[in-house]
C-alpha atoms as one frame of an Amber mdcrd trajectory, in Angstrom:
protein
  91.889  31.040 -43.897  91.421  27.464 -44.894  93.031  26.551 -41.788  90.819
  28.565 -39.592  87.620  27.040 -41.641  89.029  23.711 -40.964  89.678  24.139
 -37.254  86.287  25.845 -36.608  84.599  22.660 -38.263  86.419  20.520 -36.183
  85.824  22.635 -33.015  82.075  22.371 -33.896  81.678  18.923 -34.476  83.096
  17.666 -31.390  81.874  20.627 -28.760  79.019  18.543 -27.495  81.023  15.441
 -26.848  83.306  18.075 -25.385  80.756  19.359 -23.076  80.028  15.865 -21.912
  83.551  14.788 -21.380  84.013  18.064 -19.465  80.992  17.534 -16.944  81.714
  13.710 -16.616  85.417  13.407 -16.331  87.027  12.611 -13.026  90.355  14.174
 -14.474  91.607  17.387 -13.274  91.177  19.706 -16.158  90.571  23.119 -17.651
  88.987  24.151 -21.129  89.739  27.130 -23.265  87.820  27.902 -26.485  88.785
  30.341 -29.191  86.255  32.366 -30.900  86.593  35.540 -32.963  85.872  38.971
 -31.615  85.241  42.625 -33.458  88.041  44.668 -33.306  88.698  48.191 -34.808
  84.901  49.379 -34.316  83.685  46.225 -36.230  85.957  46.357 -39.258  87.719
  43.256 -38.448  87.670  40.042 -36.472  90.368  38.377 -34.345  90.272  35.029
 -33.184  91.325  34.927 -29.474  91.562  32.506 -26.521  89.076  32.445 -23.665
  89.025  30.223 -20.492  85.682  28.574 -20.720  83.965  29.095 -17.203  80.755
  27.632 -18.463  79.773  25.161 -21.766  76.373  25.348 -22.208  74.424  24.072
 -25.290  73.509  27.293 -26.631  76.228  29.587 -25.386  79.848  29.460 -23.732
  80.774  32.078 -20.980  84.427  33.020 -20.984  86.992  34.705 -19.424  89.342
  36.685 -22.405  92.897  35.239 -21.927  94.976  37.473 -24.312  95.183  40.950
 -25.288  93.611  41.444 -28.711  95.749  43.138 -31.315  93.198  45.100 -32.843
  91.147  47.961 -30.706  88.639  45.710 -28.808  85.883  46.345 -26.355  86.918
  43.597 -24.256  90.214  43.447 -22.443  92.231  40.488 -20.826  89.948  39.226
 -17.802  86.820  40.554 -19.191  83.955  38.032 -19.263  81.492  37.370 -22.221
  79.050  34.915 -23.393  79.790  33.301 -27.059  77.964  30.994 -29.170  79.325
  27.523 -29.651  78.593  27.882 -33.233  81.297  30.585 -33.825  84.158  28.676
 -32.228  87.137  28.156 -34.169  88.811  25.962 -31.861  88.907  24.277 -28.131
  91.796  23.044 -26.162  91.474  20.943 -22.867  94.421  20.807 -20.718  94.926
  17.873 -18.185  97.712  17.717 -15.504  99.996  15.674 -18.567  98.502  16.905
 -21.786  96.660  19.401 -23.811  94.123  18.147 -26.476  92.098  19.804 -29.266
  89.492  18.681 -31.955  91.905  16.670 -33.555  92.746  14.580 -30.561  89.382
  14.087 -29.196  89.330  10.040 -29.567  92.824  10.245 -27.736  91.605  12.400
 -25.014  88.748   9.927 -24.186  91.401   7.142 -24.268  93.700   8.933 -21.772
  90.807  10.120 -19.637  89.779   6.616 -19.109  93.350   5.634 -17.780  93.015
   8.776 -15.167  95.602  10.892 -17.211
């Protein structure tokens, strides 16, 4: 619980900077976001990864990458709109490295070097 809350706070605090980097970066990359979805008829929530197709100020469009453990309306490959305020993590993958909210400063430095 506490680790999820810490990760969510870091993801939200760096989201706008991630969006700016994503739009402007000359480095080939892709972005994934982690967000809770309702499972088991809304009784539970499960945090799953989406391939981010669009990073907007008010919404993210992502394609579900993993099969939820609980019974969910979404299946791998389904697209959905997510609220950036609900993110519990994100990851930017370049050719040589993967970065998350805790690595954001390093990501900016390495991106300037073209990595």
